[in-house]
C-alpha positions as CSV (number, residue, x, y, z in Angstrom):
1,M,-13.3,-6.2,-19.9
2,A,-11.8,-7.4,-16.6
3,E,-13.9,-9.3,-14.2
4,I,-14.6,-7.6,-10.8
5,Q,-13.6,-9.7,-7.8
6,D,-15.7,-9.9,-4.7
7,T,-13.0,-8.6,-2.3
8,I,-10.1,-6.3,-2.2
9,L,-6.7,-7.0,-0.6
10,V,-6.0,-4.3,2.0
11,T,-2.5,-3.9,3.4
12,I,-1.9,-1.6,6.4
13,V,1.8,-0.5,6.9
14,T,3.2,1.9,9.5
15,P,6.7,3.1,10.2
16,A,6.6,1.1,13.5
17,G,6.4,-2.1,11.4
18,T,2.7,-2.8,11.6
19,R,1.8,-4.8,8.6
20,D,-1.6,-6.4,8.4
21,E,-3.6,-7.7,5.4
22,Y,-7.3,-8.3,5.0
23,N,-9.6,-9.4,2.3
24,V,-12.4,-6.9,2.4
25,K,-15.7,-6.3,0.7
26,H,-15.7,-2.6,1.5
27,I,-13.3,0.0,3.1
28,R,-14.2,3.4,4.5
29,A,-11.4,5.8,5.4
30,P,-10.9,9.4,6.6
31,G,-9.5,11.2,3.5
32,S,-8.0,14.6,4.0
33,E,-10.9,16.0,1.8
34,G,-13.6,13.9,3.5
35,D,-14.4,10.3,4.2
36,F,-14.4,7.9,1.2
37,G,-15.2,4.3,0.4
38,V,-13.7,1.7,-1.8
39,L,-15.4,-1.3,-3.3
40,P,-14.0,-4.0,-5.5
41,G,-13.4,-2.7,-9.0
42,H,-12.7,0.9,-7.8
43,L,-10.7,3.1,-10.2
44,P,-7.1,3.9,-9.3
45,L,-6.7,6.5,-6.5
46,M,-4.0,8.0,-4.4
47,T,-5.0,10.3,-1.5
48,S,-3.9,11.4,1.9
49,L,-5.5,10.5,5.2
50,R,-6.4,12.7,8.2
51,I,-6.9,11.6,11.8
52,G,-9.8,9.2,11.9
53,A,-11.1,5.7,11.8
54,I,-10.6,3.1,9.0
55,Y,-13.5,0.6,8.7
56,L,-12.7,-2.7,6.9
57,D,-15.8,-4.9,6.2
58,T,-14.1,-8.3,6.0
59,V,-15.7,-11.6,5.2
60,Q,-15.4,-12.4,9.0
61,G,-16.8,-9.1,10.2
62,Q,-15.8,-5.5,10.7
63,Q,-12.3,-4.4,11.7
64,V,-11.8,-0.9,12.9
65,W,-8.5,0.9,13.0
66,S,-7.5,4.3,14.4
67,T,-5.1,6.3,12.3
68,S,-3.3,9.6,12.7
69,G,-2.9,10.2,9.0
70,G,-1.0,8.9,6.0
71,Y,-1.7,7.9,2.5
72,V,-3.9,5.4,0.6
73,E,-3.3,3.9,-2.8
74,V,-6.0,2.0,-4.7
75,L,-4.7,0.0,-7.6
76,G,-6.6,-2.8,-9.1
77,N,-8.1,-4.9,-6.3
78,R,-5.4,-3.8,-3.9
79,V,-5.5,-1.0,-1.3
80,T,-2.3,0.0,0.4
81,I,-2.5,2.2,3.5
82,L,0.7,3.8,4.5
83,A,-0.3,5.2,7.9
84,E,1.7,7.4,10.3
85,T,0.1,5.3,13.0
86,A,-2.5,2.6,12.9
87,E,-4.0,0.7,15.8
88,K,-6.8,-1.9,15.8
89,A,-9.6,-0.6,18.0
90,D,-9.6,-3.8,20.1
91,K,-5.9,-3.2,21.0
92,I,-6.4,0.4,22.2
93,E,-6.4,0.8,25.9
94,L,-9.3,3.1,26.6
95,E,-7.9,4.3,30.0
96,R,-4.6,5.2,28.4
97,A,-6.2,7.1,25.6
98,E,-8.4,9.0,28.1
99,A,-5.3,9.9,30.2
100,A,-3.6,11.2,27.0
101,R,-6.7,13.3,26.3
102,D,-6.7,14.7,29.8
103,R,-2.9,15.5,29.6
104,A,-3.4,17.4,26.4
105,L,-6.4,19.3,27.7
106,G,-4.4,20.2,30.8
107,R,-1.5,21.6,28.7
108,I,-3.8,23.6,26.5
109,S,-5.7,25.1,29.5
110,K,-2.5,26.2,31.2
111,K,-1.6,28.4,28.2
112,A,2.1,28.3,29.1
113,T,4.3,30.6,27.0
114,D,6.6,27.7,26.0
115,L,3.7,25.5,24.9
116,D,3.5,24.5,21.3
117,I,-0.3,24.9,21.0
118,A,-0.5,23.2,17.6
119,R,1.3,20.2,18.9
120,A,-0.9,20.0,22.0
121,R,-4.1,20.2,19.8
122,L,-2.7,17.5,17.5
123,A,-2.1,15.3,20.6
124,L,-5.7,16.1,21.8
125,N,-7.2,15.2,18.4
126,R,-5.3,11.9,18.3
127,A,-6.4,10.9,21.8
128,I,-10.0,11.8,21.1
129,N,-9.9,9.8,17.8
130,R,-8.6,6.8,19.7
131,I,-11.3,7.0,22.3
132,K,-14.0,7.5,19.6
133,T,-12.7,4.5,17.6
134,V,-12.8,2.2,20.6
135,K,-16.3,3.3,21.6
136,E,-17.7,3.0,18.0
137,S,-16.2,-0.4,17.5
138,R,-17.9,-1.7,20.7
139,K,-21.4,-0.7,19.4
140,D,-22.0,-4.2,18.0
């Protein structure tokens, strides 16, 4: 029987070129079917992500990332996150995220005939998630 290690190597990759790696004790992520967690020794898993926050409990402390979706693969003691977008909470500019939320709300409230309502709601959800991620990460 294989020995279970104390940590998992998590790699976050985005189309924009973000590539970060962390040794973590636990990861919590927003799966498309609900939030899920991964501990060392987890069974293999492949699932999709929805808009939400990814929490990485590292040896040095918690890292929080905002994501707009993507995929997660758990294989052995490695987790690979292929995210559409991923931003560390401490790198998100709160004022900019609030302005994006306000713009999206303004577009939705105008109900213009040429408005792609689904796209405006998606932009609103992403902005709200970024704001929430920043505020939750500052609760320490």
